[in-house]
C-alpha angles and dihedrals in degrees: 000000000000110000112225099177114134128243101194097193096053091040091059089053091049092050091048092051092047090051091050093049094043093241120167114181123223120223126231088252091056092048088053096039112030090183085079092062111106114261092234090061091049090050092052091049089065087078098043127092118230094242096033118129093245124130091224087072088074083081088060091065088112141101088232104070118134103258100249134103099238139024096007125157126194123293109166131282115328109230142145128224107216109210127219091249086069103033101036093223130104096228120091113247115207118193127190111227117232099184094089096065120097106275089026096266136082091234088090085073094052091052090051090051090053098042104041100063089056094043097051093045095048093245089123122048111201091191095060110018133068117225112229117205114193110194151140090240127295098048094059089047090054091046094050089048095051090044090056091051090052094046097243131126120257138199116204118202122191139145116278092234096064121114117292091234090069094052093045092053095044091052087066099042112029121071091221132012120200120190118203129201119279136011139271097329097050100093097138089061088058091050090048090055089052090055090049090053091049090054098043107031134062127214100022130132121198119216102195109189091201092064107020106104090205085076090059093043095050092053093043091055105032107024093037091052091048091052091052091051093046091050092052091047096047103034130079117240089261096047120124121220095225100178154306122262119194140154112245108233106146087347091234095118090053088072088074087072090057087059093045092053092057089065098028108032093177092061116104132214117227115191118201132199136174112283087220089064105030102176098150095038103042107003082251138148140203144114129292143172104231098117112208101044125083123204152180092081142051110249117241090233094057110112093212095176089067094051117104106180142017121211130191116218119198108228089214087068093051094047094046091052092052087062094044094048098044106041126083091233092050093049091049089054092049089054090052088050090058101257107153115255093235090057092049090051090057099047093099087068087077118084122191096279090043090058089049090052090052091051090050090053090049093051090046091052092047094048094054094037091234120195139216088277093062128088125198118196126214141154137243099212096193139339141252088270086088097047107050091120091053091053091050090050092051093048091051092050095046097044118206111013105213135174092270093056090046090052091050092050092048096048100035104036101030114020090030096064110137136194094251123125093031127132126188107213123230123186096280094041088058091046091052090057093043091052090058087072089073095070096050102033107030101030099034107023102033100241120157116266089210090062089049088055091047091056088061108027100031095043099152096048093044109040099022092048089051091051091055096057099085096086091051091050090048089055090052090049091052091049090049091052090049090054093053090048091211098117093051090050091049095049 
């Protein structure tokens, strides 16, 4: 559970640093409902770039930013409706768009959810401690960014095989960047580096997205709320919210489905993973190319008991569609195939994991034979803006990309999606997956086995109590802002 006990000494230091850096903290309610943000802050944001290192951008940790790179306000939830001409299924697929967060990915929100409870309680001292952000890419970028805004040092940890764009950006923002062996699947190597830092460095605090329950809570509150709003905006009055389909990664985003199910109990959660590393499906392992999702373990923050289905996504499909969606030849073929021009223009809003999420939603819709009245929700974590080097590499490997290759990619990797490598989870299937947490978190990472049992057997007290913490954290945020005096001065 998230610890909200107060350390008065460190809290004074945190307040002092925030006052010096001009940092005002947004509440969960403001991230969900930007209309609650003070008008003076909105006015100042008109002169601030979306990725700019400016503490006012904390108020852009929201799915509802106006989709522009500078000066934007708030214009409702950013989402795409993916039509059947693209997906090949009758159901409407609705995807939240992550590009319009600071740093170009929604992970900046997850880092805020992990950092803020410790900052406003004085459990983290930005004047004396370095914030360590272990990640497979976007999370450490979000953590380094928020650390800069708060005036504290940061250490970003990510696998050496991640896209060059990530390393180039981190070199300008993080105080230290540590690359670990491997690629997307090599999460244990990241954890091992964290243990090394604990043993060799003083005054560090590790914010591990795979175990920090603030990750789960932020997505439950903010992403879940955005999904509900997008569904109401996109669906007809008679539409059914049939489910949520998401790749696992740190499992934080999966918490949005917990929120969805409160309002729509019949909705299901389908969790996808790379077929090349099928931990949830087959207790398997391996390497894959879907940047943005880590594997070979079940994250501590994954509420497995609320998961209904597991889906394997072939990374060959995801990588082929990057080429189809982002080449002139591929887009011309999509237009010939009847995909609307406005949809084609928006395809660059899907990064690699976003395409995988779309494929998971397609397989989910096919499996349950969903109709035009059904809506499946998913998320586009980031955009192709972070994967230009990957696209260049693929084009070089493939040689000339002609109409025939585009046709093959469209029919085999998109329209040809099947209902293979899918498992509906019954009680004991869920328990099997949940029990896998023991080996990573209790044996390797020193978590308490009693808490592991509580996640399963004391479901209401554990997960529901967690979901009720946002108002209490908001009160602490408001008290923190009062102590800095900055908000009162601004208003």
